[in-house]
C-alpha positions in Angstrom: -21.3 -35.6 0.3 -24.3 -37.3 -1.2 -23.5 -40.8 -2.5 -26.2 -40.5 -5.2 -25.1 -37.1 -6.6 -24.7 -37.0 -10.4 -21.0 -36.5 -10.1 -20.7 -39.5 -7.7 -22.7 -41.7 -10.1 -20.5 -40.6 -13.0 -17.3 -41.3 -11.0 -18.5 -44.7 -9.9 -19.0 -45.6 -13.5 -15.8 -44.2 -14.9 -13.5 -45.1 -12.0 -15.0 -48.6 -11.3 -11.9 -50.4 -12.7 -9.7 -48.5 -10.3 -12.0 -49.2 -7.3 -12.3 -52.9 -8.2 -8.5 -53.3 -8.5 -8.6 -54.3 -12.2 -5.7 -51.9 -13.2 -2.0 -51.7 -12.7 -0.8 -48.7 -10.6 0.2 -46.7 -13.7 -3.2 -47.4 -15.4 -5.0 -46.5 -12.2 -3.1 -43.2 -12.0 -3.8 -42.5 -15.7 -7.5 -43.0 -15.1 -7.5 -40.7 -12.1 -5.7 -38.0 -14.1 -8.0 -38.3 -17.1 -11.1 -38.1 -14.9 -9.7 -35.1 -13.0 -8.7 -33.2 -16.2 -12.1 -33.7 -17.8 -14.1 -32.6 -14.7 -11.8 -29.6 -14.0 -12.2 -28.4 -17.6 -16.0 -28.5 -17.0 -15.7 -26.4 -13.8 -13.4 -24.0 -15.5 -15.9 -23.5 -18.4 -18.6 -22.8 -15.8 -16.3 -20.1 -14.2 -15.7 -18.5 -17.6 -19.4 -18.4 -18.3 -19.8 -16.3 -15.2 -20.7 -18.8 -12.5 -20.6 -17.4 -8.9 -17.5 -17.9 -6.7 -19.3 -20.1 -4.2 -20.7 -22.3 -7.0 -17.3 -23.0 -8.5 -15.6 -23.5 -5.1 -18.3 -25.9 -4.0 -18.1 -27.8 -7.4 -14.3 -28.2 -7.0 -14.8 -29.3 -3.4 -17.3 -31.9 -4.5 -14.9 -33.2 -7.2 -12.1 -33.6 -4.7 -14.6 -35.4 -2.3 -15.5 -37.9 -5.0 -11.9 -38.5 -5.9 -10.7 -38.9 -2.3 -13.6 -41.3 -1.5 -12.7 -43.4 -4.6 -9.0 -43.4 -3.8 -9.7 -44.5 -0.2 -12.1 -47.3 -1.3 -9.7 -48.5 -4.0 -6.8 -48.6 -1.4 -9.0 -50.5 1.2 -10.0 -53.0 -1.5 -6.4 -53.5 -2.5 -5.6 -54.3 1.2 -8.4 -56.8 1.3 -10.1 -55.1 4.3 -13.9 -55.2 4.6 -14.3 -51.6 6.0 -12.3 -48.5 6.7 -10.6 -48.5 10.1 -10.3 -44.7 9.9 -12.4 -41.6 8.9 -11.2 -39.4 6.1 -12.3 -35.9 7.1 -12.1 -32.6 5.3 -11.1 -29.7 7.6 -10.6 -25.9 7.3 -11.8 -24.3 4.2 -12.2 -27.6 2.5 -14.3 -28.7 5.5 -16.7 -25.8 4.7 -17.2 -27.4 1.3 -15.4 -24.7 -0.7 -12.1 -25.1 -2.5 -10.5 -22.6 -4.8 -8.6 -24.0 -7.8 -5.1 -23.5 -6.3 -5.9 -24.1 -2.7 -4.4 -26.8 -0.5 -6.5 -29.9 0.3 -6.6 -30.0 4.1 -7.6 -33.4 5.4 -7.5 -35.3 8.6 -7.0 -39.1 8.9 -9.1 -39.6 12.1 -7.7 -42.7 13.8 -9.2 -45.2 16.2 -6.2 -45.0 18.5 -3.2 -42.8 19.2 -1.1 -42.1 16.1 1.9 -43.6 17.8 0.2 -47.0 18.3 -1.2 -47.6 14.8 -1.1 -51.1 13.3 1.1 -51.4 10.2 -1.8 -51.9 7.8 -3.4 -48.6 8.9 -0.1 -46.7 8.5 0.2 -48.2 5.0 -3.4 -47.2 4.2 -2.7 -43.6 5.0 0.6 -43.6 3.1 -0.9 -45.1 -0.1 -3.7 -42.5 -0.1 -1.2 -39.7 0.3 1.1 -41.1 -2.4 -1.7 -41.1 -4.9 -2.7 -37.5 -4.1 0.9 -36.3 -4.3 1.4 -38.1 -7.7 -1.7 -36.4 -8.9 0.0 -33.0 -8.1 -2.2 -31.9 -5.2 -0.8 -29.8 -2.4 -2.1 -31.7 0.7 -2.2 -30.5 4.2 -2.6 -33.7 6.2 -2.7 -34.7 9.8 -3.2 -38.2 11.4 -4.7 -38.1 14.9 -7.0 -39.9 17.3 -10.0 -38.1 18.8 -8.1 -37.4 22.0 -5.1 -36.0 20.0 -7.5 -33.8 18.0 -9.0 -32.4 21.2 -5.6 -31.8 22.7 -4.3 -30.0 19.6 -7.5 -27.9 19.3 -7.2 -26.7 22.9 -3.5 -25.9 22.5 -3.7 -23.9 19.3 -6.3 -21.6 17.8 -5.5 -22.5 14.2 -6.2 -26.2 15.0 -9.3 -25.1 17.0 -10.9 -23.3 14.0 -9.8 -25.9 11.5 -11.5 -28.7 13.4 -14.6 -26.5 13.9 -15.3 -26.9 10.2 -15.2 -30.6 9.3 -17.0 -33.0 7.0 -16.8 -36.7 6.6 -15.6 -37.6 3.1 -15.4 -41.3 3.5 -14.6 -44.0 6.0 -15.7 -44.9 9.5 -18.9 -42.9 10.2 -19.2 -44.0 13.8 -15.7 -42.8 14.6 -16.5 -39.4 13.0 -19.7 -39.0 15.0 -17.8 -39.8 18.2 -15.3 -37.0 17.3 -18.1 -34.5 16.8 -19.6 -35.2 20.2 -16.2 -35.0 21.9 -15.3 -31.8 20.1 -18.5 -30.0 21.1 -18.2 -31.2 24.7 -14.5 -30.4 25.2 -13.9 -27.4 23.0 -17.1 -25.6 21.9 -18.8 -25.8 25.3 -15.8 -24.8 27.3 -14.0 -22.1 25.5 -16.4 -19.3 24.5 -14.8 -16.3 26.3 -11.3 -17.3 25.5 -12.1 -18.1 21.9 -13.8 -14.7 21.5 -10.7 -12.9 22.9 -8.4 -14.9 20.6 -10.5 -14.0 17.6 -10.4 -10.3 18.6 -6.6 -10.5 18.9 -6.3 -12.2 15.5 -8.5 -9.6 13.8 -6.5 -6.8 15.3 -3.2 -8.4 14.2 -4.3 -9.0 10.7 -6.0 -5.7 10.3 -2.9 -3.9 11.6 -0.9 -5.4 8.8 -3.3 -3.9 6.3 -3.2 -0.5 8.1 -6.8 -1.0 9.3 -8.3 -0.3 5.8 -9.7 -2.3 3.0 -8.6 0.4 0.5 -5.1 -0.9 -0.3 -3.8 -0.5 -3.8 -2.9 -4.2 -4.0 -5.0 -6.0 -1.4 -4.8 -9.6 -0.2 -8.1 -11.3 -1.1 -7.8 -13.7 1.8 -5.9 -11.9 4.6 -6.5 -8.1 4.2 -9.2 -6.2 5.9 -12.6 -7.3 4.6 -11.0 -10.4 3.0 -12.2 -14.0 3.1 -10.6 -14.5 6.5 -13.1 -11.9 8.0 -16.0 -13.9 6.5 -14.6 -17.1 8.1 -14.2 -15.3 11.4 -17.9 -14.6 11.4 -18.7 -18.2 10.7 -16.5 -19.3 13.7 -18.0 -16.8 16.2 -21.5 -17.7 15.0 -20.7 -21.4 15.6 -19.6 -20.6 19.1 -22.5 -18.3 19.8 -25.4 -20.3 18.2 -24.0 -23.8 17.8 -24.2 -23.4 14.0 -22.1 -21.9 11.4 -25.2 -20.9 9.5 -25.2 -17.1 9.7 -29.0 -17.2 9.2 -29.2 -18.2 12.8 -27.9 -14.7 13.7 -30.8 -13.2 11.8 -33.3 -15.4 13.7 -31.8 -14.2 17.0 -31.9 -10.6 15.7 -28.2 -10.2 16.1 -27.8 -9.1 12.5 -30.5 -8.0 9.9 -31.5 -9.8 6.8 -30.0 -7.1 4.6 -26.7 -7.4 6.5 -26.7 -11.2 5.9 -27.4 -10.5 2.2 -24.4 -8.1 2.0 -22.2 -10.7 3.8 -23.1 -13.6 1.5 -22.8 -11.4 -1.7 -19.3 -10.3 -0.6 -18.2 -13.8 0.1 -19.4 -15.0 -3.3 -17.7 -12.1 -5.1 -14.4 -12.6 -3.3 -14.5 -16.4 -4.0 -15.0 -15.6 -7.6 -12.1 -13.2 -7.6 -9.9 -15.8 -5.9 -11.0 -18.5 -8.4 -9.9 -16.2 -11.3 -6.6 -15.4 -9.7 -5.8 -19.1 -9.2 -6.9 -20.0 -12.7 -4.9 -17.2 -14.3 -1.7 -17.8 -12.4 -1.9 -21.5 -12.1 -1.2 -21.4 -8.4 -2.6 -20.2 -5.1 -2.4 -16.4 -5.6 -4.1 -14.1 -3.2 -2.4 -10.7 -3.9 -4.6 -8.6 -6.2 -1.7 -6.8 -7.9 -2.3 -3.9 -10.3 -1.6 -6.3 -13.2 -4.0 -8.9 -12.0 -6.7 -6.3 -11.4 -6.8 -5.6 -15.1 -6.8 -9.3 -15.8 -9.7 -10.1 -13.5 -11.7 -7.0 -14.7 -11.4 -8.2 -18.3 -12.2 -11.8 -17.3 -15.4 -10.6 -15.5 -16.4 -8.8 -18.7 -16.7 -5.3 -17.3 -18.0 -3.3 -20.2 -15.8 -0.2 -20.1 -13.6 0.3 -23.2 -10.2 0.9 -21.6 -8.5 -1.4 -19.2 -8.1 1.5 -16.7 -11.8 2.1 -16.6 -12.6 -1.6 -16.4 -10.2 -1.9 -13.5 -11.6 1.1 -11.8 -15.2 -0.3 -12.0 -14.0 -3.8 -10.8 -12.1 -2.4 -7.9 -15.0 -0.2 -6.8 -17.0 -3.4 -6.6 -14.2 -5.2 -4.8 -13.8 -2.4 -2.2 -17.6 -2.2 -1.7 -17.8 -5.9 -0.9 -14.7 -6.0 1.3 -15.9 -2.9 3.2 -19.2 -4.7 3.9 -17.3 -7.7 5.3 -14.9 -5.5 7.3 -17.7 -3.5 8.9 -20.0 -6.5 9.6 -17.2 -8.6 11.0 -16.0 -5.8 13.3 -19.6 -5.0 14.3 -20.4 -8.6 15.1 -17.3 -8.8 17.3 -18.3 -5.5 19.0 -21.8 -6.7 19.6 -20.5 -9.8 21.4 -18.0 -7.8 23.3 -20.7 -5.4 24.6 -22.7 -8.5 25.6 -19.8 -9.9 27.5 -19.0 -6.6 29.2 -22.7 -6.2 30.2 -22.8 -9.7 31.7 -19.5 -9.1 33.5 -20.6 -5.7 34.8 -24.0 -7.1 36.0 -22.2 -9.9 37.9 -19.9 -7.3 39.5 -22.8 -5.1 40.5 -24.4 -8.0 42.3 -21.5 -7.8 44.7 -20.8 -4.1 44.5 -24.3 -2.6 44.5 -22.9 0.8 45.5 -20.9 1.1 42.2 -22.1 4.1 40.2 -23.2 3.4 36.7 -21.2 5.3 34.0 -24.1 6.8 32.0 -24.8 10.2 30.6 -28.0 11.4 28.8 -28.0 14.5 26.5 -29.7 15.7 23.4 -31.6 12.4 22.8 -28.4 10.3 23.2 -27.0 8.1 25.9 -23.3 7.7 26.5 -22.2 4.5 28.2 -18.8 2.7 28.4 -17.3 4.8 25.6 -20.1 4.4 23.1 -23.0 6.6 22.1 -26.5 5.1 21.9 -29.9 6.5 20.8 -32.3 7.2 23.7 -35.0 5.8 21.4 -35.6 5.0 17.7 -37.5 8.2 17.1 -34.7 10.7 17.9 -33.9 11.5 14.2 -37.6 11.6 13.3 -38.1 14.2 16.0 -35.0 16.2 14.8 -33.0 15.0 11.8 -30.4 17.6 12.4 -29.4 15.7 15.6 -27.5 13.5 13.2 -24.9 16.2 12.6 -24.8 17.0 16.3 -24.3 13.3 17.0 -20.8 13.5 15.5 -20.0 16.7 17.5 -21.0 15.0 20.7 -18.9 11.9 19.9 -15.9 14.1 19.1 -16.1 16.2 22.2 -16.8 13.3 24.5 -14.5 10.8 22.7 -17.3 8.3 22.0 -17.7 5.5 19.5 -20.9 4.9 17.6 -22.7 1.8 19.1 -24.0 -0.9 16.7 -27.6 0.4 17.4 -26.6 3.9 16.5 -25.0 2.8 13.2 -28.1 0.9 12.2 -30.4 3.9 13.1 -28.3 6.2 10.9 -28.4 3.8 8.0 -32.2 3.8 8.2 -32.2 7.6 7.8 -29.7 7.9 4.9 -32.3 9.4 2.7 -32.9 12.2 5.1 -29.3 13.5 4.4 -30.7 15.5 1.4 -30.3 18.9 -0.2 -32.1 20.8 2.5 -30.0 19.0 5.1 -26.8 20.0 3.3 -27.8 23.6 3.0 -29.1 24.2 6.5 -27.2 26.8 8.5 -27.2 24.9 11.8 -25.7 21.8 10.2 -23.1 24.0 8.4 -22.1 25.6 11.7 -21.9 22.3 13.5 -19.7 20.8 10.7 -17.4 23.8 10.9 -17.1 23.4 14.7 -16.1 19.8 14.1 -13.3 20.8 11.7 -12.0 23.6 14.0 -11.0 21.2 16.7 -7.3 20.8 15.9 -6.0 17.3 16.3 -9.4 15.8 16.8 -10.9 15.7 13.3 -9.7 12.5 11.6 -11.4 10.2 14.0 -14.7 11.9 13.6 -14.5 12.1 9.8 -13.7 8.4 9.8 -16.8 7.7 11.8 -18.8 9.8 9.3 -17.3 8.0 6.3 -17.6 4.5 7.8 -21.3 4.7 7.9 -21.7 6.7 4.7 -22.7 10.0 6.2 -19.7 12.1 5.1 -20.2 11.2 1.4 -23.9 12.1 1.6 -23.3 15.4 3.3 -20.3 16.2 1.0 -21.2 14.6 -2.4 -17.9 16.0 -3.8 -16.1 13.7 -1.4 -18.6 10.9 -1.7 -17.7 10.5 -5.4 -14.2 9.4 -4.2 -15.7 6.4 -2.5 -13.6 3.3 -3.4 -12.0 5.2 -6.3 -8.7 3.5 -7.4 -5.8 5.9 -8.0 -3.7 4.8 -11.0 -0.5 6.3 -9.7 2.6 4.4 -8.7 3.2 6.1 -5.3 -0.4 5.9 -4.0 -1.1 2.9 -1.8 -4.7 3.7 -1.0 -8.0 4.6 -2.8 -8.8 8.3 -3.1 -11.1 8.4 -0.1 -8.8 6.5 2.1 -5.8 8.6 1.0 -7.7 11.8 2.0 -8.6 10.5 5.4 -5.0 9.4 6.0 -3.8 12.9 5.1 -6.1 14.2 7.9 -4.8 11.5 10.2 -1.2 12.7 9.6 -2.3 16.3 10.4 -4.0 15.3 13.6 -1.1 13.3 14.8 1.2 16.3 14.7 -0.5 18.0 17.6 0.7 15.5 20.2 3.8 14.2 18.4 6.8 15.1 20.6 9.5 13.7 18.2 11.9 16.7 17.6 12.1 15.9 13.9 8.5 17.0 13.5 9.0 20.2 15.5 8.6 22.4 12.4 5.4 20.9 11.2 3.9 20.8 14.7 4.8 24.5 15.0 3.2 25.3 11.6 0.1 23.5 12.7 -0.1 25.4 15.9 0.3 28.7 14.1 -2.5 28.0 11.6 -5.3 30.5 12.5 -8.0 28.9 10.3 -7.9 25.1 10.8 -11.4 24.9 9.2 -9.9 26.0 5.8 -6.9 23.7 6.1 -9.0 20.6 6.9 -11.6 21.4 4.3 -8.8 21.9 1.7 -7.5 18.4 2.6 -11.0 17.0 2.1 -11.3 18.6 -1.3 -7.8 18.4 -2.8 -8.3 15.1 -4.6 -12.0 15.3 -5.4 -11.3 16.1 -9.0 -10.1 12.5 -9.5 -13.8 11.5 -9.9 -14.4 14.2 -12.5 -12.7 12.3 -15.4 -10.7 15.4 -16.4 -7.1 15.4 -17.7 -5.6 17.1 -14.7 -7.4 16.3 -11.4 -6.3 19.6 -9.8 -8.6 21.4 -12.2 -11.6 19.2 -11.3 -10.8 19.6 -7.6 -10.7 23.4 -8.0 -14.1 23.4 -9.7 -15.6 21.3 -6.9 -14.0 23.5 -4.3 -15.7 26.5 -5.7 -19.1 24.7 -5.7 -18.7 23.5 -2.1 -17.5 26.9 -0.8 -20.6 28.4 -2.3 -22.9 25.9 -0.6 -21.1 26.3 2.8 -21.1 30.1 2.2 -17.3 30.4 2.6 -15.9 33.8 1.4 -13.0 36.2 1.8 -9.6 35.1 3.1 -10.9 31.7 4.0 -12.1 31.1 0.5 -8.8 32.3 -0.9 -6.7 30.0 1.3 -8.8 26.9 0.4 -8.6 27.7 -3.3 -4.8 28.3 -3.0 -4.2 25.0 -1.3 -6.4 23.0 -3.6 -4.9 24.7 -6.8 -1.3 24.2 -5.7 -1.4 21.1 -3.6 1.2 19.4 -5.9 3.3 22.6 -6.6 5.6 22.3 -3.6 6.4 18.6 -4.3 6.9 19.1 -8.0 9.2 22.1 -7.5 11.3 20.5 -4.8 11.7 17.2 -6.6 12.2 18.4 -10.2 13.7 21.9 -10.1 17.2 23.1 -9.4 16.7 24.6 -6.0 20.1 26.3 -6.1 18.9 28.5 -9.0 17.7 31.9 -7.7 15.2 32.1 -10.6 13.5 28.9 -9.4 13.1 30.4 -6.0 11.8 33.7 -7.5 9.2 31.8 -9.7 8.0 29.7 -6.7 7.8 32.8 -4.5 5.6 34.5 -7.1 3.1 31.6 -6.7 3.2 31.6 -2.9 2.8 35.4 -2.6 2.8 35.4 1.3 4.7 33.5 3.9 1.4 32.4 5.4 0.6 30.6 2.1 4.1 29.1 2.0 3.8 27.7 5.6 0.3 26.4 5.0 1.4 24.7 1.7 4.4 23.1 3.3 2.3 21.6 6.1 -0.3 20.5 3.5 2.4 18.9 1.4 3.7 17.0 4.4 0.3 15.6 5.1 -0.5 14.8 1.5 2.8 13.0 0.9 2.6 11.1 4.2 -0.9 10.0 3.4 0.1 8.2 0.2 2.0 5.4 1.8 3.6 4.7 5.2 7.1 5.3 3.9 6.3 8.1 1.4 7.8 10.9 3.5 11.5 10.3 4.0 14.6 12.2 4.9 15.6 12.9 1.3 12.2 14.4 0.4 12.2 16.4 3.6 15.6 17.9 2.9 14.4 19.1 -0.5 11.1 20.5 0.9 12.9 22.4 3.8 15.5 23.8 1.4 12.8 25.2 -0.8 10.8 26.5 2.1 13.8 28.2 3.7 14.9 29.9 0.5 11.4 31.0 -0.5 10.6 32.4 2.9 13.8 34.5 2.8 12.9 35.7 -0.7 9.3 36.7 0.4 10.6 38.5 3.4 13.6 40.3 1.9 12.6 40.8 -1.7 14.6 39.8 -4.8 17.4 42.4 -4.5 18.1 41.8 -0.9 17.7 38.1 -1.3 20.4 38.2 -4.1 22.7 40.3 -1.9 22.1 38.0 1.0 23.3 35.0 -1.1 26.5 36.9 -1.8 26.9 37.7 1.9 26.1 34.2 2.9 28.8 32.9 0.5 31.4 35.3 1.9 30.5 34.3 5.4 30.7 30.6 4.4 34.2 31.2 3.0 35.3 32.7 6.3 33.9 29.7 8.2 35.7 27.3 5.9 39.0 29.1 6.3 38.6 28.9 10.1 37.9 25.2 9.9 40.9 24.2 7.7 44.7 24.4 8.2 46.4 27.6 7.0 48.0 25.8 4.0 44.5 25.4 2.5 43.7 29.1 2.4 44.9 29.7 -1.1 42.9 26.7 -2.3 39.8 27.8 -0.5 39.9 31.2 -2.1 40.5 29.6 -5.5 37.6 27.2 -5.0 35.1 30.0 -4.1 36.2 32.1 -7.1 36.3 29.2 -9.7 33.2 27.2 -8.7 29.6 28.1 -9.7 27.7 29.9 -6.9 25.1 27.1 -6.8 27.7 24.7 -5.4 27.6 26.8 -2.1 23.9 27.4 -1.8 22.5 26.0 1.5 25.7 24.1 2.2 27.2 23.7 5.6 30.9 24.8 6.0 31.9 21.2 6.8 30.5 20.1 3.4 32.6 22.7 1.6 35.6 21.4 3.5 34.9 18.0 2.1 34.7 19.4 -1.5 38.1 21.1 -1.1 39.8 18.1 0.4 38.4 16.0 -2.4 39.9 18.4 -5.0 43.3 18.4 -3.3 43.4 14.6 -3.1 42.5 14.4 -6.8 45.2 16.8 -7.8 47.8 15.0 -5.7 46.8 11.7 -7.3 47.0 13.2 -10.7 50.3 15.1 -10.3 52.3 13.0 -7.9 51.4 9.6 -9.4 51.0 10.7 -12.9 47.6 9.0 -13.1 45.7 10.1 -16.2 42.5 8.6 -14.7 42.8 10.2 -11.3 39.7 11.0 -9.2 38.8 11.3 -5.6 35.6 10.3 -3.9 34.5 11.4 -0.4 31.4 10.2 1.4 29.1 12.1 3.8 26.5 10.0 5.5 23.1 11.4 6.5 21.5 8.5 8.5 18.6 10.7 9.7 17.7 11.4 6.1 18.3 8.0 4.7 21.1 8.8 2.2 24.8 9.5 1.6 26.3 12.3 -0.4 29.0 11.1 -2.8 31.5 14.0 -3.7 33.6 13.2 -6.7 36.4 15.5 -7.9 38.1 14.8 -11.3 38.7 16.3 -14.7 35.9 16.0 -17.2 36.4 13.1 -19.7 34.3 11.5 -22.4 31.4 9.4 -21.1 32.3 10.6 -17.5 28.8 10.6 -16.2 27.8 7.4 -17.9 30.7 5.5 -16.4 30.0 6.9 -13.0 26.4 5.8 -13.2 27.4 2.5 -14.5 29.7 1.9 -11.5 27.0 2.9 -9.1 24.3 0.7 -10.7 26.7 -2.3 -10.7 26.8 -2.0 -6.9 23.1 -1.7 -6.4 23.4 2.0 -5.4 20.3 4.1 -6.0 20.8 7.7 -7.2 18.4 10.2 -5.6 19.8 13.4 -7.2 22.9 14.8 -9.0 24.4 18.2 -8.8 27.1 18.7 -11.5 29.5 21.6 -11.3 32.5 22.5 -13.5 35.1 24.9 -12.2 36.7 27.5 -14.5 39.9 25.4 -14.3 38.0 22.4 -15.8 37.9 20.5 -12.5 34.5 18.6 -12.3 32.8 18.5 -9.0 29.9 16.0 -9.0 27.7 15.7 -5.9 25.4 12.6 -6.0 22.9 11.8 -3.2 22.7 8.0 -3.1 21.2 5.3 -1.0 20.7 1.6 -0.8 17.6 -0.1 -2.2 16.2 0.1 1.3 16.7 3.9 1.4 19.6 3.8 3.8 23.0 5.5 3.6 25.9 3.8 1.8 27.8 3.3 5.0 29.2 -0.2 4.3 32.9 0.1 3.7 33.0 -3.0 1.5 30.3 -1.6 -0.8 32.3 1.7 -1.0 35.5 -0.1 -1.9 33.8 -2.3 -4.4 32.4 0.8 -6.1 35.8 2.6 -6.2 37.4 -0.6 -7.7 34.7 -0.9 -10.3 34.8 2.8 -11.3 38.6 2.6 -11.6 38.4 -0.5 -13.7 35.9 1.2 -16.1 38.0 4.3 -16.4 41.2 2.3 -17.1 39.6 0.0 -19.7 40.7 0.6 -23.2 37.2 -0.1 -24.5 34.1 0.9 -22.5 31.7 -2.0 -22.4 28.9 -1.2 -19.9 27.0 -4.4 -20.6 29.4 -6.5 -18.4 28.6 -4.2 -15.4 24.9 -3.8 -16.1 23.9 -7.4 -16.4 20.5 -8.2 -15.0 20.7 -9.6 -11.5 18.1 -11.2 -9.3 16.2 -8.6 -7.3 18.6 -5.9 -8.5 16.9 -2.5 -8.8 13.7 -4.4 -9.0 10.5 -2.3 -9.0 9.0 -2.2 -5.5 5.6 -3.3 -6.8 4.4 -5.3 -9.8 2.6 -2.9 -12.0 0.3 -4.7 -14.3 -1.5 -1.7 -15.6 1.2 -0.6 -18.0 3.4 2.2 -16.6 2.6 5.4 -18.7 6.2 6.1 -19.8 7.0 9.3 -21.4 9.9 11.8 -22.2 9.2 15.4 -22.8 11.9 17.9 -24.1 11.1 21.6 -23.5 12.6 25.0 -23.5 9.8 26.5 -21.5 10.6 25.4 -18.0 14.1 27.0 -17.4 15.6 30.3 -18.5 19.0 29.0 -19.6 18.6 25.2 -20.0 16.6 22.8 -22.1 14.8 20.4 -19.8 14.2 16.7 -20.3 11.3 15.3 -18.1 11.4 11.5 -17.8 8.8 9.0 -16.4 9.7 5.4 -16.9 9.9 2.0 -15.2 13.2 2.1 -13.3 15.8 -0.4 -14.5 19.5 -1.1 -14.2 21.5 1.6 -16.0 18.6 3.9 -16.9 20.4 7.0 -15.8 23.5 5.8 -17.5 21.6 5.5 -20.8 20.0 8.9 -20.4 23.4 10.5 -20.0 24.8 8.5 -22.9 22.1 9.8 -25.1 22.8 13.4 -24.1 26.6 13.0 -24.7 26.0 11.2 -28.0 24.2 14.3 -29.2 27.2 16.5 -28.3 25.3 18.1 -25.3 26.2 18.6 -21.7 24.2 17.9 -18.5 24.1 21.0 -16.3 21.9 19.6 -13.5 19.9 16.5 -12.8 17.0 15.9 -10.4 16.4 12.2 -9.9 13.3 10.8 -8.1 12.2 7.2 -7.8 8.8 6.2 -6.5 7.9 2.5 -6.1 10.1 1.4 -9.0 9.1 4.3 -11.3 11.8 6.8 -12.3 10.6 10.4 -12.5 13.7 12.4 -13.5 14.3 16.0 -14.8 17.6 16.7 -16.6 18.8 20.1 -17.5 20.9 20.1 -20.6 22.9 22.7 -22.6 24.9 22.9 -25.8 28.7 23.0 -25.8 28.3 26.8 -25.7 26.4 26.5 -22.4 23.1 27.6 -24.0 19.6 26.2 -24.7 19.1 23.9 -27.7 17.4 26.1 -30.3 17.4 23.7 -33.2 13.8 22.4 -33.6 15.0 19.4 -35.5 17.4 18.4 -32.8 14.8 18.9 -30.1 12.4 16.6 -32.0 15.1 14.0 -32.5 16.1 14.1 -28.8 12.5 13.6 -27.7 12.1 10.6 -30.0 15.3 9.1 -28.7 14.4 9.6 -25.1 10.9 8.2 -25.7 12.4 5.1 -27.3 14.8 4.8 -24.5 12.2 4.9 -21.7 9.9 2.5 -23.5 12.5 -0.3 -23.2 11.3 -3.1 -20.9 14.5 -4.7 -19.7 13.7 -4.3 -16.0 15.5 -6.6 -13.7 13.8 -9.8 -12.8 
């Protein structure tokens, strides 16, 4: 810190009364606060005027420097001491001379002797300085150590090592600080290069693993995620160890990185610091998670010109991902370069003793393979034959090689050669096809292509997805990263021996055209870049274009177009339709046409769903998908007539199995149950489940008749731990507000509803089957929770007046959305008679909240209507439900005025914002 800087001169003038001890403690504190407030407002105004992130962070660091120096001097003067016995040192990020608005102030009181042997006046000096900082409201990370203690802590802990690598003297004893620098370089920097580098590699792997090894998270951490500020800091640290200086320009001088690489690194750091500054200013605290809400805030603050907040956010996040990708790549590349150098030195030393050791090296097609990496034989290989670039990836795939840093730089220098003739050349087309035909080995190669920008240039349709944000609740990644993760999931099936993936592994093995499957996965979301209302339409148009360029025709073309056109059909049908309805199966089978298409689309849907987020594919979704797949396959093989007869035969066989499982005195009740209950209650049910239904009905009737209980009901639970939910089977007589009260009791116990099947027997006994789970998507297996639910439901039924508010009070973290969505959730309710032959459908999309399903059922009953079926789906705190409703005559709603009124009511209902906090 320069003593003659304008800010220092200004501080000396304004704060002179405090330094000279002319003020009382309260007056001195007031002067400090006034000075800080004024200067912070100036810095904030510079930020709002568009100042760079580094400029603002340095300005704030300088302000704190000046204040700390003043406080230390004022404290020394108050003690009557001529000079400071200690050094006040900035460490860590503050030591780099950068400080974001909400960041902690990390300082070291460097002591002339061990911290346990300090004179009382030195202890008091430290305490008084800290008290002033705390009273000013600063978050201070402080340590008090001697030089020897600093060295000991640095060598024992990597965090201390790196914090002390970046230090600056703020004020105090200069000689003591210089002595520390000499000792630190001698005892830490000079002695720990290999160990330090290994620790840095482990730290990078650990942090990057938490971010799924991608910068393309939907809500990234500006500091800790892949490509965040921590990766920039890592480069400074390894540069310091390698060159003796944290100036990355030294790496350019030593030709370790290029000038353009340095420019990308510095631009990325400045951008991320600016983002972090804005997050801190907006929230008033140290906020590092760039949530969906804050993305819109920052994009608007940065004055992105797009009209809508979605488009502004999209443009901002593309810039964000571009910068973080640069940091991620360059940080990893630098670590790889140093790793190769270490390995080479170690290998050379070993060969000096083992001269007979054979060198692992292979030369082919202008390339050299060595130690798992592929290198160019010379820098002219692509000038001699540019089509070698495509063959390069085939070689790396077949031999399991990584691209060396030299190879990545050489490809980057030839980007402009990946042009229209390159894309249309038959030889490149055939090589690319061969790459996609190697089942289980495609994802890694495509990632290498994408990481260096080759894939997007060869397939511009995919290239348009680069860093594209997906404004959907259940997508965790950008569009390009999601696509590559889908292909990851497909590849992993080949060697996955877990029995629960047997079906998908078998389907993958049976695919006769992997080229079509992989290409369809690459294409399925490309329409998101086309700015069309339905991205599937855009994807289909781009698929036609790409197939023409790659000269794909016939059955392969048909399969690709089928998968792209229908890549959401399986998921939408399974999660929104009544799968027990034969008409739903018939409609879905008409779309599938063949069992080959059906199998391919199930496999595709598994990969697509699994690629959206780590927990996107769960047992509940799988049970729906497999039920739909099994029924449709049978329909396609047998035909409608035989399929219908088979359902009757299956039901008769099921009845025989149930009779065999239960005591003889149940036989009459079993026959009555099968004759009085809708057929859908038996579809795809195990005999043991029907046994539970019948037992629940008998228990209910016993409770009603023997105890004369007008509110009688019986609940049975069936746990499915492998699928992550429980089935709640409720038997009772239908009563007013029955479903609302049931949903109210479930919500009061933090029980999530996944789906509801509602059946009424001809004798007016209601059989409700709810699939439910905890907020962690686990079965409701806790007996205490079950008993509490029964007690609450009983209390609600027996109350003279139904008052749901006392059960649906907002609770901390109760049914809280799984992510903070700042871009407003596009809520909607659509009432239609077009989706089902005998029911009116209500499609809901809304922010999930306590009692939402209760309110939906209440609205239906209030209109004098009944709910025939309900398909409930919740993704990341967003409810996407489909309700099938009928009139009291069990028919569709034909009154246009009632339909409009219902839609208005539902839209008003889902627009309410009383989500739990």
